C-alpha positions as CSV (number, residue, x, y, z in Angstrom):
1,M,27.6,-5.9,-13.0
2,G,24.2,-7.5,-12.5
3,D,20.8,-6.3,-13.8
4,V,19.3,-3.3,-12.0
5,I,16.0,-4.2,-10.4
6,S,13.3,-1.5,-10.3
7,M,12.2,-0.5,-6.9
8,L,8.7,-1.7,-7.7
9,D,10.1,-5.2,-8.4
10,R,12.2,-5.4,-5.3
11,P,11.2,-8.2,-3.0
12,V,10.6,-6.7,0.5
13,Y,8.0,-8.6,2.5
14,Q,6.5,-12.0,3.2
15,Y,2.7,-12.3,3.0
16,A,2.2,-12.5,6.7
17,E,4.2,-9.3,7.1
18,V,1.9,-7.5,4.7
19,D,-1.1,-8.6,6.7
20,R,0.5,-7.4,9.9
21,L,1.8,-4.1,8.6
22,L,-1.5,-3.2,6.9
23,R,-3.6,-4.7,9.7
24,L,-5.4,-7.1,7.4
25,T,-7.1,-10.3,8.3
26,P,-4.4,-13.1,8.1
27,G,-4.3,-14.6,4.6
28,T,-5.8,-11.5,2.9
29,A,-2.6,-10.2,1.3
30,K,-1.8,-13.6,-0.3
31,R,-5.4,-13.9,-1.7
32,W,-5.3,-10.5,-3.3
33,I,-1.7,-10.7,-4.5
34,N,-1.4,-14.4,-5.6
35,G,-5.0,-15.7,-6.0
36,Y,-6.7,-18.5,-4.0
37,Q,-9.0,-21.5,-4.1
38,R,-12.3,-21.8,-2.3
39,D,-15.0,-24.5,-2.6
40,G,-13.2,-26.1,-5.5
41,R,-13.0,-22.8,-7.5
42,W,-9.8,-21.0,-8.3
43,Y,-9.8,-17.2,-8.1
44,E,-7.2,-15.4,-10.1
45,P,-4.9,-12.8,-8.3
46,V,-5.9,-9.2,-8.4
47,I,-2.5,-7.7,-8.2
48,R,-0.2,-10.2,-10.0
49,E,-0.7,-11.0,-13.7
50,V,-0.2,-14.6,-12.9
51,T,0.1,-16.7,-9.8
52,S,3.7,-17.2,-8.6
53,D,5.5,-19.8,-6.4
54,S,7.4,-16.9,-4.7
55,T,6.7,-16.2,-1.1
56,W,8.0,-12.7,-1.4
57,V,5.9,-9.5,-2.0
58,T,7.5,-6.7,-4.0
59,W,7.3,-3.0,-3.2
60,G,5.0,-2.5,-6.2
61,E,2.7,-5.3,-4.9
62,F,2.8,-3.9,-1.4
63,T,1.8,-0.4,-2.6
64,E,-1.2,-1.8,-4.6
65,T,-2.2,-3.9,-1.6
66,R,-2.2,-0.7,0.4
67,L,-4.7,0.7,-2.0
68,L,-7.0,-2.3,-1.8
69,A,-6.8,-2.2,2.0
70,E,-8.6,1.2,1.9
71,F,-11.8,-0.6,1.1
72,R,-11.6,-2.8,4.3
73,S,-15.0,-4.5,3.6
74,S,-16.6,-7.6,2.4
75,I,-16.4,-6.4,-1.2
76,P,-14.8,-9.1,-3.4
77,M,-11.5,-7.6,-4.6
78,I,-11.5,-10.0,-7.5
79,K,-14.0,-7.7,-9.2
80,L,-11.2,-5.2,-9.7
81,R,-9.0,-7.7,-11.6
82,P,-10.3,-6.8,-15.1
83,A,-9.8,-3.1,-14.5
84,V,-6.2,-3.6,-13.2
85,G,-5.4,-5.7,-16.3
86,W,-6.8,-3.0,-18.6
87,L,-4.6,-0.4,-16.9
88,R,-1.6,-2.6,-17.1
89,E,-1.9,-2.6,-20.9
90,R,-2.5,1.2,-21.2
91,F,0.2,2.2,-18.8
92,D,2.6,-0.6,-19.9
93,T,3.6,-1.6,-16.4
94,P,2.7,-4.6,-14.2
95,H,2.0,-2.2,-11.3
96,P,-0.3,0.6,-12.7
97,L,-1.7,1.4,-9.3
98,A,1.7,2.0,-7.7
99,F,2.4,5.0,-10.0
100,A,1.3,8.6,-9.4
101,R,-0.1,9.1,-12.9
102,P,-3.5,7.4,-12.5
103,F,-4.2,9.5,-9.5
104,L,-2.4,12.8,-10.0
105,E,-2.6,13.5,-13.7
106,P,-5.9,14.4,-15.4
107,D,-5.3,12.0,-18.3
108,G,-4.5,9.2,-15.8
109,R,-7.7,9.7,-13.9
110,E,-9.6,9.6,-17.2
111,L,-8.0,6.3,-17.9
112,L,-9.1,5.1,-14.5
113,L,-12.6,6.1,-15.3
114,A,-12.4,4.3,-18.7
115,A,-11.0,1.1,-17.1
116,Q,-13.9,1.0,-14.7
117,R,-16.5,1.6,-17.3
118,E,-15.2,-0.7,-20.0
119,T,-14.6,-3.7,-17.6
120,G,-17.9,-3.3,-15.7
121,V,-16.4,-2.6,-12.3
122,D,-19.1,-2.2,-9.6
123,E,-19.4,1.4,-8.6
124,E,-18.6,0.6,-5.0
125,L,-15.1,-0.2,-6.2
126,W,-14.6,2.8,-8.3
127,L,-11.4,4.8,-7.9
128,A,-12.5,7.8,-10.0
129,V,-15.9,9.3,-10.8
130,P,-17.0,11.6,-13.6
131,S,-17.8,15.3,-13.0
132,A,-18.2,18.5,-15.0
133,Q,-14.5,19.2,-14.2
134,G,-13.4,15.8,-15.5
135,A,-12.6,12.6,-13.7
136,L,-12.2,13.1,-9.9
137,L,-10.8,10.7,-7.3
138,T,-13.1,8.9,-5.0
139,A,-12.7,9.2,-1.2
140,T,-10.9,5.9,-1.2
141,S,-8.4,7.0,-3.8
142,R,-7.8,10.3,-2.1
143,R,-7.0,8.6,1.2
144,F,-4.6,6.3,-0.6
145,V,-2.8,9.2,-2.4
146,Q,-2.5,11.1,0.8
147,S,-0.6,8.1,2.3
148,V,1.8,7.7,-0.6
149,H,4.9,9.8,-1.5
150,Y,5.7,10.2,-5.1
151,P,8.7,12.1,-6.5
152,D,6.5,13.6,-9.2
153,T,3.2,13.2,-10.9
154,V,4.4,10.3,-13.1
155,G,6.8,8.7,-10.7
156,L,6.5,5.4,-8.7
157,S,5.7,5.3,-5.0
158,E,8.8,5.9,-2.9
159,Y,7.4,5.4,0.6
160,V,4.0,4.9,2.2
161,I,2.6,6.5,5.4
162,A,1.6,3.6,7.8
163,D,-1.5,5.3,9.0
164,P,-3.0,8.8,8.6
165,A,-3.2,9.0,12.4
166,T,0.6,8.5,12.7
167,P,2.1,10.3,9.6
168,H,5.7,10.1,10.9
169,V,5.6,6.3,10.7
170,V,6.4,5.2,7.2
171,F,7.2,2.1,5.1
172,D,10.2,2.7,3.0
173,P,11.8,-0.2,1.0
174,R,15.2,1.6,1.2
175,Q,15.2,1.6,5.1
176,R,15.1,-1.2,7.6
177,Q,13.9,-3.8,5.0
178,G,10.6,-1.8,4.7
179,Q,9.7,-2.1,8.3
180,P,7.8,0.8,9.9
181,T,10.3,3.5,10.7
182,V,10.4,7.1,12.1
183,N,13.2,9.1,10.5
184,G,15.0,5.8,9.7
185,I,14.5,4.4,13.3
186,R,12.3,1.3,13.6
187,A,9.0,2.2,15.3
188,E,9.3,-1.1,17.1
189,T,12.6,0.0,18.7
190,L,11.2,3.3,19.9
191,A,8.0,1.8,21.2
192,G,10.0,-1.0,23.0
193,L,12.1,1.6,24.8
194,V,9.0,3.4,26.0
195,A,7.3,0.2,27.1
196,G,10.5,-0.7,29.0
197,G,10.1,2.5,31.1
198,E,12.2,5.1,29.2
199,P,10.6,8.5,29.2
200,I,9.4,9.7,25.8
201,D,11.5,12.8,25.9
202,F,14.6,10.8,26.7
203,V,14.0,8.4,23.8
204,A,13.3,11.4,21.5
205,S,16.6,13.1,22.5
206,T,18.6,9.9,22.2
207,Y,17.5,9.5,18.5
208,D,17.3,13.2,17.7
209,L,13.6,13.0,17.2
210,A,10.6,15.2,18.4
211,A,8.5,13.8,21.2
212,E,5.6,13.7,18.8
213,Q,7.5,11.3,16.5
214,V,8.1,8.9,19.4
215,E,4.5,9.1,20.5
216,Q,3.4,8.2,17.0
217,A,5.7,5.2,17.0
218,V,4.2,4.0,20.3
219,A,0.6,4.6,19.0
220,Y,1.3,2.8,15.7
221,E,2.8,-0.3,17.4
222,A,-0.1,-0.4,19.9
223,S,-2.6,-0.3,17.0
224,C,-0.9,-3.3,15.4
225,R,-1.1,-5.3,18.6
226,R,-4.8,-4.5,18.8
227,A,-5.4,-5.6,15.2
228,A,-3.4,-8.9,15.6
């Protein structure tokens, strides 16, 4: 019997797929995950500990990329690398931002706060902020947490909602090779049937779905085309 691979370490996507699924500018996922060179200078990866020759992105790497995608701005993500490294050591995992604990447990949020302070992360990249009630999540972190399903407050991410506007469409590494699905059916399949002229109610009844679920599949696929 072979070694059991953690879900977070399971290869699921190629770089271009991550850009498409998260609607990032082409090449963004590879830069964040594996580092890049620009003007003769090498920039270390934010998500991986070291650069790899692998063209595959694991589920843990995808989840962490989903968090970085929340910023969607010109902020250099490389500035987060020291904090991610600090958290790797404290949480003893290569994917500290793919676990629930830094976001859902009070002590985890305090560690987020400490990582930011001790590594000098710019406040515009903070994931937690101090308050009289203890460390609180920023709006960026809250949006991310609302899109991720964890089995418990210390567990790893099981699936990710594709977009808050279409919560029925999810990325799940256990279904359809991690492609966007609605109740296990590929969103692309549902949207394709509707685009081909099938009524939404007919498609919904065929796959035992609600009309709203099919509508969200259509909306999600349309948003991906607009972003391409």
